[in-house]
C-alpha positions as a Markdown table, in Angstrom:
| # | Residue | x | y | z |
|---|---|---|---|---|
| 1 | Unk | -30.9 | -10.6 | 88.2 |
| 2 | Unk | -30.9 | -9.7 | 84.6 |
| 3 | Unk | -28.7 | -11.7 | 82.1 |
| 4 | Unk | -28.4 | -12.1 | 78.4 |
| 5 | Unk | -29.6 | -15.2 | 76.5 |
| 6 | Unk | -26.0 | -15.9 | 75.5 |
| 7 | Unk | -24.9 | -15.7 | 79.2 |
| 8 | Unk | -27.8 | -18.1 | 80.1 |
| 9 | Unk | -26.8 | -20.5 | 77.4 |
| 10 | Unk | -23.2 | -20.5 | 78.5 |
| 11 | Unk | -23.8 | -20.9 | 82.3 |
| 12 | Unk | -27.2 | -22.5 | 82.5 |
| 13 | Unk | -26.4 | -24.6 | 85.6 |
| 14 | Unk | -25.2 | -21.5 | 87.5 |
| 15 | Unk | -28.4 | -19.6 | 86.9 |
| 16 | Unk | -30.6 | -22.6 | 87.7 |
| 17 | Unk | -28.9 | -22.8 | 91.1 |
| 18 | Unk | -29.3 | -19.0 | 91.7 |
| 19 | Unk | -33.1 | -19.2 | 91.2 |
| 20 | Unk | -33.4 | -20.3 | 94.8 |
| 21 | Unk | -32.2 | -16.8 | 95.8 |
| 22 | Unk | -33.9 | -14.6 | 93.1 |
| 23 | Unk | -35.7 | -14.6 | 89.8 |
| 24 | Unk | -33.5 | -14.6 | 86.7 |
| 25 | Unk | -34.7 | -12.3 | 83.8 |
| 26 | Unk | -33.3 | -13.1 | 80.4 |
| 27 | Unk | -32.8 | -10.5 | 77.7 |
| 28 | Unk | -32.4 | -10.7 | 74.0 |
| 29 | Unk | -31.5 | -7.7 | 72.0 |
| 30 | Unk | -31.9 | -5.6 | 75.1 |
| 31 | Unk | -35.5 | -6.7 | 75.8 |
| 32 | Unk | -36.6 | -9.0 | 78.6 |
| 33 | Unk | -37.9 | -12.2 | 76.9 |
| 34 | Unk | -38.1 | -14.7 | 79.8 |
| 35 | Unk | -38.1 | -15.1 | 83.5 |
| 36 | Unk | -36.9 | -18.1 | 85.4 |
| 37 | Unk | -38.5 | -18.6 | 88.8 |
| 38 | Unk | -38.9 | -21.4 | 91.3 |
| 39 | Unk | -42.0 | -23.5 | 90.6 |
| 40 | Unk | -43.2 | -23.1 | 94.2 |
| 41 | Unk | -43.6 | -19.4 | 93.6 |
| 42 | Unk | -47.0 | -19.4 | 91.9 |
| 43 | Unk | -47.5 | -15.7 | 91.5 |
| 44 | Unk | -50.8 | -16.0 | 89.7 |
| 45 | Unk | -52.2 | -17.9 | 92.7 |
| 46 | Unk | -51.0 | -15.2 | 95.0 |
| 47 | Unk | -52.6 | -12.5 | 92.9 |
| 48 | Unk | -55.9 | -14.4 | 92.8 |
| 49 | Unk | -55.9 | -14.6 | 96.6 |
| 50 | Unk | -55.7 | -10.8 | 96.8 |
| 51 | Unk | -58.8 | -10.2 | 94.7 |
| 52 | Unk | -61.6 | -8.7 | 96.8 |
| 53 | Unk | -59.3 | -7.8 | 99.8 |
| 54 | Unk | -60.1 | -4.1 | 99.5 |
| 55 | Unk | -63.6 | -2.7 | 99.3 |
| 56 | Unk | -64.5 | 0.0 | 96.8 |
| 57 | Unk | -62.1 | 2.3 | 95.0 |
| 58 | Unk | -58.9 | 2.6 | 97.0 |
| 59 | Unk | -55.7 | 4.4 | 96.0 |
| 60 | Unk | -52.2 | 3.0 | 96.5 |
| 61 | Unk | -51.7 | 4.8 | 99.9 |
| 62 | Unk | -55.0 | 3.6 | 101.3 |
| 63 | Unk | -54.2 | 0.0 | 100.2 |
| 64 | Unk | -50.8 | 0.2 | 101.8 |
| 65 | Unk | -52.3 | 1.6 | 105.1 |
| 66 | Unk | -54.9 | -1.2 | 105.1 |
| 67 | Unk | -52.3 | -3.9 | 104.5 |
| 68 | Unk | -50.1 | -2.6 | 107.3 |
| 69 | Unk | -53.0 | -2.5 | 109.8 |
| 70 | Unk | -53.7 | -6.2 | 109.2 |
| 71 | Unk | -50.1 | -7.2 | 110.0 |
């Protein structure tokens, strides 16, 4: 969900409650300046766990095919 900084300021509680369902992106002057996420969603940790999963140079389609095979 994308909202303005003014909207966030006016309805902070509402958007803090909605973070359980989706990330909230905050814009200022038309540019995204912040993201509110659940603290349990450590995205950097998830990315770190993916390092080294694929061997060699792999394009997007190959990566997707390999991921689907593991499921």
